[in-house]
Backbone as CSV, one residue per row, in Angstrom:
resi,resn,N_x,N_y,N_z,CA_x,CA_y,CA_z,C_x,C_y,C_z
1,MET,-0.531,-14.414,28.497,0.512,-14.972,27.667,1.831,-14.286,28.057
2,ALA,2.867,-15.048,28.269,4.251,-14.507,28.566,4.814,-13.974,27.262
3,TYR,5.742,-12.985,27.418,6.426,-12.462,26.234,7.339,-13.547,25.624
4,ASP,7.631,-13.339,24.338,8.482,-14.269,23.584,9.927,-14.034,23.959
5,GLU,10.531,-14.925,24.709,11.885,-14.747,25.166,12.895,-14.750,23.994
6,GLU,12.592,-15.502,22.961,13.509,-15.508,21.780,13.420,-14.138,21.116
7,LEU,12.284,-13.497,21.052,12.188,-12.205,20.478,12.966,-11.183,21.362
8,ALA,12.777,-11.279,22.708,13.472,-10.424,23.590,15.003,-10.553,23.389
9,ASP,15.490,-11.813,23.144,16.930,-11.987,22.970,17.341,-11.360,21.632
10,ARG,16.489,-11.392,20.582,16.829,-10.771,19.311,16.914,-9.254,19.474
11,ILE,16.008,-8.682,20.243,16.030,-7.221,20.471,17.295,-6.906,21.326
12,ARG,17.532,-7.657,22.378,18.668,-7.461,23.256,19.972,-7.477,22.399
13,GLU,20.067,-8.366,21.470,21.262,-8.469,20.627,21.418,-7.158,19.768
14,LEU,20.302,-6.647,19.229,20.388,-5.431,18.465,20.808,-4.188,19.301
15,LEU,20.447,-4.283,20.596,20.745,-3.140,21.461,22.004,-3.288,22.379
16,ALA,22.733,-4.396,22.081,23.876,-4.793,22.968,24.906,-3.713,23.096
17,THR,25.125,-2.882,22.078,26.147,-1.820,22.167,25.627,-0.524,22.813
18,ASP,24.303,-0.441,23.019,23.743,0.737,23.700,23.821,0.543,25.218
19,HIS,24.704,1.298,25.809,24.912,1.077,27.262,23.885,1.759,28.161
20,ASP,23.002,2.560,27.566,21.993,3.276,28.374,20.625,2.606,28.264
21,VAL,20.559,1.400,27.791,19.308,0.673,27.646,19.039,-0.072,28.973
22,VAL,17.836,0.087,29.436,17.374,-0.607,30.707,16.207,-1.541,30.354
23,GLU,16.244,-2.728,30.799,15.146,-3.660,30.525,14.216,-3.610,31.740
24,LYS,12.890,-3.660,31.461,11.908,-3.586,32.545,10.665,-4.353,32.115
25,LYS,10.156,-5.190,32.980,8.878,-5.905,32.642,7.760,-4.897,32.859
26,MET,6.977,-4.692,31.823,5.832,-3.777,31.844,4.916,-4.130,30.701
27,PHE,3.650,-3.733,30.844,2.608,-4.044,29.790,2.526,-5.520,29.452
28,GLY,2.874,-6.377,30.362,2.849,-7.800,30.073,3.970,-8.347,29.243
29,GLY,4.978,-7.477,28.993,6.088,-7.905,28.159,7.417,-7.405,28.774
30,LEU,8.441,-7.480,27.995,9.767,-7.010,28.388,10.120,-5.790,27.608
31,ALA,10.130,-4.629,28.273,10.389,-3.346,27.597,11.872,-2.961,27.657
32,PHE,12.303,-2.266,26.664,13.632,-1.733,26.605,13.507,-0.213,26.620
33,LEU,14.030,0.382,27.736,13.896,1.829,27.957,15.181,2.504,27.715
34,ILE,15.029,3.750,27.129,16.184,4.621,26.856,15.834,5.940,27.474
35,GLY,16.682,6.415,28.399,16.424,7.685,29.030,15.120,7.658,29.860
36,GLY,14.748,6.478,30.274,13.526,6.310,31.052,12.241,6.194,30.157
37,HIS,12.387,6.216,28.897,11.284,6.086,27.937,11.264,4.701,27.280
38,MET,10.124,4.094,27.201,10.008,2.841,26.474,10.302,3.066,25.043
39,SER,11.146,2.266,24.444,11.334,2.392,22.984,10.661,1.202,22.266
40,VAL,10.862,0.008,22.813,10.274,-1.153,22.152,10.130,-2.194,23.232
41,SER,9.149,-3.132,23.054,8.896,-4.154,23.990,8.587,-5.473,23.268
42,ALA,9.105,-6.592,23.807,8.669,-7.897,23.357,7.313,-8.078,24.060
43,SER,6.269,-7.982,23.346,4.887,-7.900,23.941,4.430,-9.264,24.408
44,GLY,3.684,-9.198,25.511,3.090,-10.419,26.059,2.008,-10.995,25.144
45,ARG,1.546,-10.196,24.178,0.542,-10.683,23.205,1.182,-11.080,21.905
46,GLY,2.509,-11.174,21.897,3.237,-11.527,20.622,3.655,-10.309,19.919
47,GLY,4.693,-10.433,19.125,5.187,-9.282,18.361,5.769,-8.214,19.246
48,LEU,5.721,-6.982,18.718,6.278,-5.823,19.426,5.242,-4.867,19.897
49,LEU,5.501,-4.173,20.944,4.890,-2.935,21.265,5.924,-1.885,21.044
50,LEU,5.636,-0.820,20.310,6.674,0.062,19.820,6.234,1.531,19.995
51,ARG,7.160,2.352,20.425,6.940,3.788,20.433,7.385,4.400,19.109
52,CYS,6.689,5.437,18.695,7.081,6.163,17.469,6.616,7.573,17.585
53,ASP,7.112,8.394,16.702,6.629,9.778,16.611,5.186,9.753,16.326
54,PRO,4.326,10.385,17.139,2.898,10.384,16.904,2.512,10.873,15.529
55,GLU,3.295,11.775,14.970,3.031,12.342,13.649,3.242,11.223,12.531
56,GLU,3.977,10.195,12.794,4.266,9.163,11.823,3.352,7.932,11.976
57,THR,2.449,7.962,12.949,1.599,6.785,13.219,0.837,6.392,11.994
58,ASP,0.154,7.297,11.334,-0.681,6.938,10.156,0.127,6.299,9.035
59,ALA,1.297,6.799,8.756,2.174,6.238,7.729,2.653,4.829,8.134
60,LEU,2.981,4.675,9.406,3.527,3.380,9.828,2.452,2.266,9.910
61,ILE,1.221,2.687,10.263,0.165,1.634,10.319,-0.308,1.229,8.939
62,SER,0.102,1.897,7.870,-0.249,1.488,6.540,0.510,0.251,6.099
63,ARG,1.553,-0.103,6.830,2.350,-1.237,6.532,1.624,-2.531,6.991
64,PRO,1.837,-3.674,6.325,1.193,-4.931,6.700,1.570,-5.310,8.152
65,HIS,0.596,-5.830,8.863,0.730,-6.435,10.215,1.127,-5.395,11.249
66,VAL,0.739,-4.131,11.097,1.045,-3.062,11.988,-0.247,-2.305,12.312
67,GLY,-0.487,-2.054,13.554,-1.661,-1.293,13.929,-1.411,-0.423,15.160
68,ARG,-2.344,0.492,15.402,-2.207,1.280,16.602,-2.382,0.443,17.879
69,PHE,-1.662,0.730,18.860,-1.785,0.094,20.174,-3.135,0.617,20.793
70,VAL,-3.930,-0.281,21.341,-5.150,0.077,21.947,-5.055,-0.127,23.444
71,MET,-5.327,0.941,24.202,-5.310,0.893,25.660,-6.653,1.252,26.222
72,ARG,-7.303,0.385,26.969,-8.633,0.713,27.538,-9.628,1.127,26.466
73,GLY,-9.529,0.470,25.305,-10.497,0.718,24.235,-10.126,1.971,23.385
74,ARG,-9.039,2.621,23.673,-8.657,3.837,22.915,-7.418,3.606,22.171
75,GLU,-7.507,3.919,20.787,-6.266,3.821,19.980,-5.314,4.936,20.290
76,MET,-4.077,4.604,20.388,-3.016,5.551,20.809,-2.112,5.955,19.647
77,ASP,-2.104,7.223,19.251,-1.039,7.687,18.299,0.278,7.611,19.057
78,GLY,1.300,7.236,18.309,2.644,7.182,18.842,2.954,5.839,19.547
79,TRP,2.021,4.909,19.538,2.227,3.571,20.033,1.739,2.575,18.975
80,LEU,2.535,1.566,18.658,2.214,0.657,17.647,2.242,-0.777,18.203
81,ARG,1.410,-1.602,17.593,1.540,-3.078,17.787,1.983,-3.614,16.499
82,VAL,3.207,-4.258,16.472,3.781,-4.835,15.279,3.705,-6.345,15.432
83,ASP,2.914,-6.999,14.563,2.751,-8.426,14.668,4.004,-9.193,14.314
84,ALA,4.084,-10.424,14.824,5.282,-11.262,14.566,5.567,-11.437,13.072
85,GLU,4.501,-11.427,12.214,4.719,-11.599,10.791,5.516,-10.473,10.155
86,ALA,5.591,-9.280,10.830,6.292,-8.155,10.299,7.747,-8.053,10.754
87,ILE,8.147,-9.008,11.633,9.508,-8.970,12.155,10.205,-10.285,12.080
88,GLU,9.872,-11.068,11.076,10.433,-12.452,10.954,11.950,-12.400,10.586
89,THR,12.357,-11.462,9.780,13.795,-11.453,9.386,14.592,-10.492,10.341
90,PRO,15.860,-10.656,10.395,16.649,-9.752,11.167,16.545,-8.284,10.701
91,GLU,16.457,-8.099,9.376,16.367,-6.791,8.842,15.048,-6.111,9.198
92,GLU,13.961,-6.845,9.146,12.636,-6.278,9.525,12.668,-5.905,11.037
93,LEU,13.131,-6.743,11.880,13.187,-6.412,13.323,14.077,-5.194,13.531
94,GLU,15.220,-5.161,12.932,16.149,-4.006,13.112,15.486,-2.728,12.698
95,ARG,14.721,-2.711,11.599,14.048,-1.557,11.109,13.097,-0.996,12.160
96,TRP,12.252,-1.932,12.696,11.255,-1.559,13.692,11.907,-1.097,15.006
97,VAL,12.885,-1.821,15.485,13.532,-1.441,16.697,14.196,-0.058,16.535
98,ALA,14.774,0.230,15.450,15.372,1.547,15.192,14.337,2.623,15.272
99,ILE,13.097,2.409,14.812,12.091,3.437,14.922,11.814,3.761,16.374
100,GLY,11.675,2.747,17.227,11.385,2.981,18.622,12.557,3.558,19.375
101,VAL,13.764,3.106,19.068,14.955,3.702,19.677,15.159,5.119,19.303
102,ASP,15.033,5.439,17.988,15.275,6.789,17.574,14.193,7.762,18.239
103,TYR,12.973,7.321,18.360,12.011,8.168,18.956,12.288,8.352,20.467
104,ALA,12.621,7.286,21.163,12.939,7.403,22.592,14.130,8.325,22.843
105,ARG,15.106,8.245,21.946,16.336,9.131,22.063,16.001,10.606,21.784
106,SER,14.888,10.822,21.088,14.497,12.216,20.712,13.827,12.930,21.940
107,LEU,13.457,12.155,22.952,12.723,12.681,24.095,13.796,13.083,25.177
108,PRO,13.408,14.108,25.966,14.291,14.476,27.077,14.280,13.322,28.143
109,PRO,15.487,13.042,28.667,15.515,11.997,29.727,14.603,12.270,30.892
110,LYS,14.054,11.185,31.389,13.170,11.372,32.603,13.987,11.554,33.846
């Protein structure tokens, strides 16, 4: 499945004033990198793939339509899958994108 281009445009609009954001196709979606770190991605499976502080994973997955990202059968702390139902409004999307962006900005540049 190709990533949702409308969702990518919505993310792009939120990040339009961030001049250090780089877009890159990865994980079957379109990722938005900051300092070389993925912050958020319009996922090829729908919704978002999102980076977060690993210590906040449990609290964030308690929200509806949010789960840990699973890679090769392993659940990953610090990586979330946010379903489309959780980002329908501009405010919901902005809240999730901010989590990914804030975490990516907290990491040393690559």
